C-alpha positions in Angstrom: 189.4 115.5 136.5 191.2 112.1 136.4 190.7 109.5 138.7 192.5 106.2 138.8 192.4 102.9 140.5 195.3 100.9 140.3 194.9 97.3 140.7 197.5 94.2 140.4 197.0 93.7 136.5 195.4 96.9 135.3 194.9 100.5 136.1 191.3 102.0 135.7 190.6 105.4 135.0 187.4 107.9 135.2 187.8 111.3 133.1 185.2 113.9 134.5 184.6 116.7 132.4 182.6 119.6 133.0 180.8 121.7 130.0 180.5 124.6 132.0 182.7 127.5 133.6 183.4 125.6 136.9 187.0 125.1 138.2 187.0 121.5 139.5 190.2 122.3 141.7 188.4 125.0 143.6 186.6 124.2 146.9 183.4 125.7 145.5 184.0 123.9 142.2 184.6 120.4 143.9 181.6 120.7 146.2 179.3 121.6 143.3 180.3 118.3 141.4 179.8 116.5 144.6 176.3 118.0 145.1 175.5 117.8 141.2 177.4 114.4 140.0 174.1 113.9 137.2 174.0 117.4 136.0 173.6 117.3 132.3 177.0 119.6 132.0 179.0 116.7 133.5 180.5 114.1 131.4 182.2 110.8 132.5 184.9 108.3 130.4 185.6 105.2 132.1 188.4 103.1 130.7 191.2 100.6 131.7 194.7 99.6 130.7 196.6 96.7 131.4 200.1 97.8 132.3 202.6 97.7 129.6 205.7 98.3 132.1 205.9 97.7 135.7 203.2 98.7 137.7 205.2 100.8 140.0 206.9 102.5 137.0 203.6 103.4 135.6 202.3 104.5 139.0 205.5 106.4 139.6 204.7 108.3 136.1 201.3 109.4 137.0 202.5 110.8 140.2 205.4 112.9 138.3 202.7 114.2 135.8 200.6 115.6 139.0 198.6 112.7 139.9 198.1 112.3 143.7 197.6 109.1 146.1 194.3 108.8 148.0 192.4 106.3 149.9 190.0 106.0 146.6 186.9 107.1 148.2 186.2 109.7 145.3 187.1 107.1 142.6 184.8 104.6 144.3 181.9 107.1 144.6 182.2 108.1 140.7 182.7 104.4 139.7 179.3 103.8 141.7 177.4 106.5 140.2 178.5 105.4 136.9 178.0 101.7 136.9 
């Protein structure tokens, strides 16, 4: 699962991987992650990137590659959890 937060000068990302046979894109898998975010099979990778192109072009490219726009609650939840 990839979570992004786009600020004025940079983009922040949290990548969540599960080392277990759990489909994070199913309702059951998503619920499992929210209930077990600190389980030993859950790995987090955080990073940031200054925009190399115009911000809107980079965001558009993310959307074209399957990213979805949201209000950011999920990103903020995992950002607090991993900080």
